[in-house]
N, C-alpha and C positions, 0 to 999 in steps of 0.2 A: 184420347183414351190412353191411360197409362199402361205400358206393357209390363207383363210379369217377368220375373227373372229368367224363366225358361225361354221366353220369346227373345229377350235381349241377348241371352247366351247364343241362341241360334243365329241371330243376325251378326254377332261378333265372330262366330265361327266361320260363317260364310265370307265375311270381309277378310278375315285372316287367311283363309284358304286362297283367296285371290291374291292377297299380299305375298304369300309364299310362292305362288306361280310367277309373279313378277320377280321376286328375289331369286328364284331358281335360274332365271334367264339373265338377269342383270346385276345380281348381288356382288358385293365387293370380294367375296371369297374366290371369284374367278381370276382376280388380279393380284399383282405382286404386293400391293399395300404400301405401307410406309416403314422404312427401316431406320435410316438416319439421314441427316441433311446432305452429306457428301454422296449418298447413293444415287446415281443417275436413273435407277430403275423405278424410283418411287412413283406409284400411281394407284389410286383407290378405285378406279373404274368410272363409268359414265353417270351413275345414277345417285348413289348414296354417299355423300361426303361428310355429313354432320348428323348429330342426334336430331336436329330439327327436320332433316330430310326423312329420317325414319318415321317420325310422327306424322309428317305431311303425307307420306306414301300410304300409311295405314288410314289416315283421315280421308284420303280420296276414296278408298274402298268402303269406309264407313258411311260416306255420303250416299252411296248407292243403296244402303240399307236404311239409313235415316236421313232422308232428303232435307237439306237446308237446316240441319240440326247439329253440325259439328263445329266445335270451337277450340281454339288453341290458346295456351298460356292463360288460363283462367285464374284470377287471383283468389286466394283463400283469405277472406277478410269479412268484416261485419256487413258489408254491402251485399255479400253473396250468401252468407249463412247466419241465420238469426242466433244460433247458439255459439257463435264465435266468441271466445274469451281471450281478450288481449293479454291476460295474465298467464294463461297456460297454453294457448294455441299460437303456433308460429305463422307469421305472414309469409306465404310462399305462393307457388303457382302449380296448377295441375296441367300437365302437358296437353292432354286431349280430353275434352268433355263432350259427350253427346247428350243433348237436352232438347226434346221435342216440345216446344211451347206454342205450336200452331193453334191450339184450342184455348190458349190462355186469354182470358178476357180482362182487359184493363179497366180498373175501377178504383174506388177509394181505398181498397184493401190490397192493391197490387203488390206493394213493397213487401208486406209481411207474407203474402202467399208465395211470392217468388223466393224469398229467403228461407222458406220452409219446404220448398218444392223438392221432391225426390227426382233427381236427374237420372237418365238411363244408365250412363256409363262414364267411368273415369279411367283414364289410361296414363301411365307414366312410361316413358321410353328411355332406353339406355343403349349406347352404341359401342360395341367392341369391334373396331375396324380391322380389316385385313392388315396384317403386320403388327398388331398390338402385342403379339407375343415375342416380338424381336427386341430391338434396342430399348424401347421405351415401355417395356412390360410393367414397370413399377407404376406407371400411370393407370394402366388397365387394372392392376391389382387394387389400386385405391378405389376403383369404381365398385368393387364387389360389395363392400358394406353400404355403399350408396343405394344399390339395388334392393338390398334387404330392408334398408330404412324406408325406401319408397313403398315397399310392399306392406310394411307395418303401418305406415301412414294411411295408405289406401284402405286397409282393413278397418281402421278407425272411422273413416268416412262411411263405409258400408254400415258399421255398427250404429252410427249416429243417424242413419237414414238419409244421408246426403246423396247417395246414388244406389241404384239397384244392383249394378255389377261393377267390379273393378278388376283391372288387369295391368300387368307390367309387360311391356314389349321389349324383348332383348334381341338385338341383332348381334350375332356372335360369329363373325367371319372366320376366326381362327379356332373356334371351340374353346376359347380361353375361359369363358364364364361357366360353361357346362362342366368343365373339369374341376371347378372349385366350389360351386354352389352346393349347399347342404339342403337338399329338397325336403328332408325330414322336418326341418324347422320352418318351412315355408307356410305362411298363414293360409288356412283353408278357404277363407273368404275372398282370396285374390288369385286370379288366374295367372299363370306364367306362360306367356307366348314367346317361344324361341324360334328365331329364324337363323339357321346354321346349316352347314353341309351335313352334319350328322342327323339333324331333324329332317332334312330332305330325304336322306337315305331311309330313315325310319318310316317315313310316309310314302316311300317309293315314288317320289316326284323326280322325274328326269327332265333335263333341259330340252332334250330333243322332242319330247311329247307335248311341250307347252305351246299352245296356240293363243297368241295375244293379238286380237284384231286391232287395226289402226295404229300399229307400232311398226316403225321401219325395221327391216331385217338388219 
């Protein structure tokens, strides 16, 4: 049975809340980050090293809300979406897709029904690592328009009925993104999920209060 937007939102919120709990304890903002190659202190921490790690960690939490329904690096092409137009649509990938197809019945109409199916959730992730505001800040600066482009692209997916809910996950260890993003222009159809020291403060999440079972101290 297809979930409505409110139900999907609630599950995404629960998953992101757990993600923030893990981030509060092991996020890269605790560590020195990366400055420049000669700097012997360079270290990003034990858990999140890449953008893929960000998506994976959120995916783990989404699996608890949507069992056996989380996919990574899903292609945007004619095999996935019946309204894909090679003349106007770009071939790309969606970082995280949640699609519950456990009740999908395979038959002679499977292909068309799949390509017109409304998936639950699309997520794009962006990583602004600890130290991104140091020597290589121009690399982080170049990611800002990429985030807004991802949001605009996800909004189009929602409008076209490809997904019920869309979100951009931003890990912002240095607060670099939050200082530069124009929230007034952010599309209403796309949620902005930020994991940063400032967001933890706003939500009053403290490392010492986090209890993560089955994780070594």
